[in-house]
C-alpha positions in Angstrom: -25.3 13.7 7.0 -27.4 14.1 3.9 -26.4 13.1 0.5 -23.3 15.1 -1.3 -21.2 15.3 -4.2 -17.6 14.9 -4.0 -15.0 16.9 -6.0 -11.4 15.8 -6.1 -8.8 18.2 -7.6 -6.1 15.9 -9.1 -4.8 18.0 -12.1 -1.7 19.4 -10.9 1.7 18.7 -12.3 4.0 18.6 -9.3 7.2 20.2 -10.8 9.0 20.2 -7.6 8.4 16.1 -7.4 11.0 16.3 -10.2 9.2 13.2 -11.9 7.5 12.2 -15.0 4.6 10.4 -12.8 1.7 12.6 -12.3 1.9 13.9 -8.5 -1.3 12.3 -7.3 0.0 9.0 -8.2 3.1 9.0 -6.1 2.6 6.5 -3.4 1.7 6.7 0.4 2.0 3.2 2.1 2.2 1.7 -1.3 -0.8 3.3 -2.8 -1.1 6.3 -5.0 -2.2 9.5 -3.0 -5.2 9.8 -4.8 -6.4 6.2 -3.8 -6.2 7.4 -0.2 -8.3 10.1 -0.9 -10.8 8.2 -2.9 -11.0 5.9 -0.1 -11.9 8.5 2.4 -14.4 9.8 0.1 -16.3 6.5 -0.2 -16.5 6.4 3.6 -18.9 9.5 3.1 -21.0 7.7 1.0 -21.4 10.5 -1.8 -24.4 11.1 -4.2 -23.8 9.5 -7.6 -20.0 9.1 -8.7 -17.1 10.8 -7.3 -15.8 13.2 -9.7 -12.0 13.6 -10.0 -10.5 16.5 -12.3 -7.4 15.6 -14.0 -5.0 17.4 -16.0 -1.2 16.7 -15.9 -0.4 13.3 -17.2 -3.2 13.0 -19.6 -5.3 9.7 -19.5 -2.3 8.2 -17.4 -4.4 8.8 -14.0 -8.0 7.7 -15.0 -6.2 4.5 -16.9 -4.6 3.6 -13.4 -7.9 4.2 -11.3 -10.5 2.6 -13.1 -13.8 2.1 -11.0 -17.4 2.4 -11.8 -18.0 4.7 -8.9 -15.6 7.3 -10.3 -16.4 9.9 -13.0 -13.6 12.0 -14.8 -13.4 15.7 -15.8 -10.2 16.8 -17.7 -9.0 20.4 -16.9 -6.8 21.5 -20.1 -5.3 24.0 -19.7 -5.1 24.1 -16.0 -6.1 27.9 -14.8 -6.5 27.5 -11.0 -8.8 25.7 -8.7 -11.9 27.7 -9.6 -11.5 26.8 -13.1 -10.8 23.0 -12.1 -14.3 22.8 -10.1 -16.0 24.5 -13.0 -15.1 21.4 -15.1 -16.9 19.2 -12.7 -19.9 21.1 -12.3 -21.9 19.1 -15.0 -21.4 15.9 -13.3 -22.8 17.1 -10.0 -26.4 17.0 -8.2 -27.5 20.8 -8.2 -29.9 19.4 -5.4 -26.9 18.5 -2.7 -23.8 20.1 -1.5 -20.4 19.7 -3.1 -17.5 18.7 -1.1 -13.9 19.7 -2.8 -11.0 17.5 -1.9 -7.4 17.5 -3.2 -5.5 14.3 -4.6 -2.4 15.3 -3.0 -3.7 15.7 0.7 -3.7 12.1 1.4 -4.2 11.9 5.0 -7.5 13.7 5.5 -9.8 12.0 7.9 -13.4 11.0 7.2 -14.3 11.9 10.7 -12.9 15.4 10.1 -15.0 15.8 7.1 -18.0 14.7 8.5 -17.7 17.4 10.9 -17.3 20.0 8.4 -20.1 18.6 6.3 -22.3 18.9 9.6 -21.3 22.4 10.3 -22.3 23.7 6.6 -25.6 21.9 6.4 -27.2 22.2 3.0 -27.3 26.1 2.9 -23.8 27.2 4.4 -20.5 27.5 2.8 -18.0 25.3 5.1 -14.2 25.9 5.0 -11.6 23.5 6.9 -9.0 26.1 8.3 -5.8 25.5 10.5 -4.0 27.7 12.6 0.0 27.6 11.6 2.7 29.1 13.8 4.2 30.0 10.4 1.7 30.4 8.0 3.8 31.4 4.7 2.5 30.1 1.4 -1.0 29.7 2.5 -4.2 31.9 2.1 -5.3 33.7 4.9 -8.7 33.7 6.4 -10.0 37.4 6.8 -12.5 37.8 9.6 -14.4 40.8 10.7 -16.2 40.5 14.4 -15.2 36.8 14.1 -17.1 36.2 11.1 -15.1 35.0 7.8 -15.4 37.7 5.3 -13.0 36.5 2.7 -9.8 34.4 1.9 -6.6 36.2 0.6 -3.8 34.5 -1.2 -0.4 35.4 0.1 0.7 36.9 -3.0 -2.0 39.3 -2.8 -2.2 39.8 1.1 -1.0 43.0 2.9 1.4 43.0 5.5 -1.4 42.9 8.1 -3.1 40.2 6.2 0.1 38.1 6.2 0.3 38.3 10.1 -2.9 36.3 10.2 -2.2 32.6 11.4 -5.4 31.0 10.5 -5.1 29.7 7.1 -7.2 28.1 4.3 -6.5 24.1 3.7 -8.5 24.2 0.3 -11.1 21.8 1.3 -14.4 23.2 1.6 -18.2 22.3 1.0 -20.4 24.7 -0.8 -24.4 24.2 -1.9 -23.8 23.1 -5.7 -26.6 25.2 -6.8 -24.5 28.3 -5.6 -21.4 27.1 -7.6 -23.3 27.1 -10.6 -23.6 31.0 -10.1 -20.3 31.7 -8.6 -17.7 29.8 -10.6 -18.8 31.1 -14.0 -18.3 34.6 -12.5 -14.9 34.0 -11.0 -12.0 36.6 -12.5 -8.4 36.2 -12.5 -7.3 39.6 -11.7 -4.4 38.5 -9.1 -0.7 37.9 -8.8 -1.1 34.3 -10.3 -3.5 35.2 -13.0 -5.7 32.1 -12.1 -9.2 31.5 -11.3 -9.3 31.0 -7.5 -11.8 28.8 -5.7 -11.2 30.8 -2.6 -13.0 33.9 -4.1 -16.4 32.2 -3.8 -15.9 33.0 -0.2 -16.5 36.8 -0.7 -19.3 36.0 -3.1 -21.0 34.0 -0.4 -20.7 36.7 2.2 -22.3 39.3 -0.2 -25.1 37.1 -0.6 -25.6 36.8 3.2 -24.7 33.2 3.3 -23.0 32.2 6.7 -19.6 30.7 6.3 -18.7 28.1 8.8 -15.2 26.9 9.6 -14.0 23.8 11.1 -10.4 22.7 12.0 -8.8 19.3 12.1 -7.6 17.5 15.2 -4.0 17.2 13.5 -2.4 19.2 11.1 -1.0 16.5 9.4 -4.5 15.8 8.0 -4.4 18.8 5.7 -0.7 18.7 4.8 -0.2 18.4 1.0 2.5 17.1 -1.0 4.7 19.3 -3.4 8.3 17.6 -3.1 9.8 14.0 -2.4 10.7 15.2 1.0 7.0 16.2 1.9 5.9 12.9 0.5 8.4 10.8 2.8 7.4 13.1 5.9 3.7 12.2 5.4 4.6 8.4 4.7 6.1 8.4 8.3 3.3 10.2 9.6 0.9 7.7 8.3 3.0 4.7 9.4 3.4 5.9 12.9 -0.4 6.4 13.0 -0.8 2.7 11.8 1.8 1.7 14.4 -0.2 3.3 17.4 -3.4 1.7 16.2 -1.5 -1.9 16.2 -0.4 -1.4 19.8 -3.7 -0.1 20.8 -5.0 -3.5 19.5 -2.5 -5.4 21.6 0.3 -6.0 18.9 3.6 -5.8 20.2 6.2 -3.7 18.1 9.9 -3.9 18.9 10.2 -0.3 17.5 6.8 1.7 16.2 9.3 3.7 14.2 10.3 0.9 11.9 7.4 -1.0 10.7 5.8 -0.5 7.1 2.2 -1.4 6.5 1.5 -0.9 2.8 -2.1 -2.3 2.6 -4.2 -4.2 5.3 -2.5 -5.8 8.3 -5.1 -8.1 10.3 -3.6 -9.1 13.8 -4.7 -11.6 16.5 -4.0 -11.6 19.9 -0.1 -11.6 21.4 1.2 -10.8 17.9 4.9 -9.7 18.1 6.6 -8.1 15.2 10.5 -7.3 15.2 12.1 -4.2 13.5 11.8 -3.4 9.7 9.1 -5.7 8.8 7.1 -4.8 5.6 3.7 -6.0 5.2 2.1 -5.5 1.8 -1.6 -6.1 0.4 -3.6 -8.0 2.7 -1.7 -9.9 5.4 -3.3 -11.8 8.2 -1.4 -12.8 11.6 -3.1 -15.3 13.9 -3.0 -15.4 17.5 0.7 -15.8 18.9 2.2 -15.2 15.5 6.1 -13.9 15.9 7.6 -11.8 12.9 11.3 -11.4 13.0 13.5 -8.5 11.9 13.6 -7.5 8.1 10.7 -9.8 6.9 8.6 -8.9 3.8 5.0 -10.3 3.8 2.7 -9.9 0.9 -0.9 -11.1 0.6 -0.6 -14.2 2.9 -1.9 -15.9 6.2 0.0 -16.8 8.8 -1.4 -19.1 11.4 -1.6 -19.6 15.3 1.8 -19.5 16.9 3.8 -19.6 13.6 7.2 -17.8 13.8 8.6 -16.1 10.8 12.1 -15.8 11.5 14.7 -13.0 10.2 15.1 -11.6 6.6 12.1 -14.2 5.3 9.9 -13.2 2.3 6.4 -14.5 1.7 4.1 -13.6 -0.9 0.8 -15.1 -1.9 1.2 -18.0 0.6 -0.2 -19.7 3.6 1.5 -20.9 6.8 0.0 -23.2 9.2 0.0 -23.3 13.1 3.0 -23.9 15.0 5.3 -23.7 11.9 8.7 -22.3 11.8 9.8 -20.2 8.8 13.4 -19.1 8.0 15.6 -17.2 8.5 16.3 -16.4 5.0 13.3 -18.6 3.8 11.2 -17.7 0.7 7.6 -18.7 -0.1 6.4 -18.0 -3.5 2.8 -17.7 -4.6 0.8 -20.9 -4.3 3.0 -22.1 -1.3 0.4 -24.0 1.0 2.1 -25.3 4.5 0.4 -27.3 7.0 0.8 -27.4 10.9 4.2 -27.6 12.3 6.4 -27.2 9.3 9.7 -26.2 9.4 11.3 -24.4 6.4 14.7 -23.2 7.1 17.5 -21.0 5.7 17.7 -20.7 1.8 14.9 -22.8 1.2 12.5 -21.8 -1.5 8.9 -23.3 -1.9 6.7 -22.2 -4.9 3.0 -23.4 -5.8 3.5 -26.4 -3.5 1.6 -27.9 -0.8 3.4 -29.1 2.4 1.7 -31.2 4.7 2.0 -31.5 8.8 5.3 -31.8 10.4 7.4 -31.9 7.2 10.6 -30.3 7.1 13.0 -28.6 4.6 15.8 -27.3 6.6 18.4 -26.2 4.5 19.3 -25.0 1.0 16.3 -26.5 -1.1 13.7 -25.7 -3.9 10.4 -27.2 -3.8 8.2 -25.8 -7.1 4.9 -27.8 -8.0 5.0 -30.3 -5.6 2.5 -32.1 -3.3 4.6 -33.1 -0.2 2.9 -35.4 2.4 3.0 -35.5 6.2 6.3 -36.0 8.2 8.6 -35.6 5.0 12.1 -34.8 5.6 13.8 -32.8 2.5 17.4 -32.9 2.9 19.7 -30.0 2.3 20.5 -29.3 -1.3 17.2 -31.2 -2.5 16.0 -29.7 -5.8 12.6 -30.4 -7.4 13.2 -30.0 -11.2 9.8 -29.1 -12.3 10.7 -27.2 -15.5 11.9 -28.8 -18.6 12.8 -26.0 -20.5 9.1 -25.5 -22.1 6.6 -27.1 -19.5 6.4 -27.4 -15.6 5.5 -30.8 -14.1 4.3 -31.8 -10.8 6.3 -34.1 -8.1 4.6 -36.1 -5.5 6.2 -36.9 -2.2 4.3 -39.1 0.0 4.0 -39.2 3.7 7.1 -40.2 5.6 9.5 -40.0 2.8 13.2 -38.6 3.1 15.5 -37.3 0.4 19.1 -37.2 1.0 21.4 -34.3 0.4 21.9 -32.9 -3.0 19.1 -34.8 -4.4 17.4 -34.0 -7.8 13.9 -35.0 -8.3 13.1 -34.9 -12.1 9.4 -34.3 -12.4 6.9 -35.6 -13.0 7.6 -38.4 -10.6 6.1 -39.8 -7.4 8.2 -40.6 -4.1 6.3 -43.7 -2.4 5.1 -43.5 1.2 8.2 -44.1 3.5 10.8 -44.2 0.8 14.3 -43.0 1.1 16.4 -41.4 -1.5 20.1 -41.9 -1.1 22.3 -38.4 -0.9 23.6 -37.3 -4.6 20.9 -38.9 -6.2 19.2 -37.8 -9.6 15.9 -39.6 -9.6 13.8 -39.4 -12.9 11.5 -42.4 -12.3 8.9 -43.0 -9.7 10.5 -44.2 -6.4 8.8 -47.3 -4.9 7.5 -47.0 -1.1 9.5 -48.1 2.0 12.4 -48.8 0.0 16.1 -47.0 -0.4 16.7 -45.8 -3.9 20.2 -44.5 -4.7 20.8 -42.9 -8.2 24.4 -42.0 -8.6 27.5 -43.7 -10.2 30.2 -45.5 -8.2 33.3 -43.4 -7.2 36.3 -43.9 -9.2 39.7 -43.0 -8.1 42.4 -42.2 -11.1 45.9 -42.9 -9.9 48.7 -40.9 -11.4 46.4 -38.0 -12.2 48.1 -34.6 -11.5 46.1 -31.0 -11.2 47.2 -28.9 -14.1 49.8 -26.3 -13.5 49.1 -22.5 -14.4 51.6 -21.5 -16.9 53.4 -18.2 -16.3 52.9 -15.5 -18.9 56.0 -13.9 -20.8 
């Protein structure tokens, strides 16, 4: 397809959303609906910038979606779709066609739009239409001898016209130089008192232009969002599409209806994912990775044959091959784990490297630390990295062991092969290959009695 202008209408208030957030900023798969539409438009490689017409929410929409390839036209007040496209005209190249999209129709596919652009070419008007068993609420496509003559909105339609099942989706492509003539000539003598973009169809017919139509492969591509229930319905459709694509790539999903991908999920071979896993940002799962139920992974890389057990949260972290994480573990930003590392239940790792074959199996916190190979971090071990004002780093060298309920007060170094006795609070460097115990001797006090609770009067 030759060059095109792209206009995205995103000025609607969306009263039925019952939200202060502009409608087009409500999320599908973790991203605003408008972002999905912009991404699809970029796949078409438009001429110049993508022009977005905004209105409701003021500067909130352009403030959130800043990008050098976007241009913004404000529609104030909102007087209909024809009036909206009119605001964008000064930013368009009159020599190429203009494709009109909608910021609240997030699942339209680039392949469908390419078919529409090819059908319309550079000189025809192209409409994306769909046949619905119940066309209520949509503008009807009125044909004579099979050719499109006009579009009539439901509130302006006769009884016979309302029986038509082919409806207008709103998405169209038109010669930009023709829009320069048609849009200023639109009238608003209709039930809504608005300037309908659809009225350009009759203008095109009057000028002898061909009106071509294309239909999408699935109705969900052209479904818009006007309420939270419609938003939720499209969310599930989108997630089902993602799940089907993953399974076609060989990923084993325990239940395709119970996965949420809110970003990009990249999977190797023989990956398996249990129910209710959530993936956000960019997540990479190498060959043989197994994800347990109810896990949340955000912007992370999981190495080959690693196992992520149930209810584990991983964010901005890396997990090495053959490692076992969880259940109920948390890897926070900056966690970098080597091969065959075991991080068990209720263990938290933050901004730390943990080298090959090291283990922290129970109830531990490791923050701002460098942990060597084959280190065993005992249950209840805490790396005390924060002094109330600044954070400090702890180094635990290869083959060191910490006993249960140890506190390592940073900054310290635990030497190679050192052992720290259970219950120790260590605030000085620990020499290698030695046992260090830092606790007071137990004292038993004879004759002591536990206080008795007094009865209230």
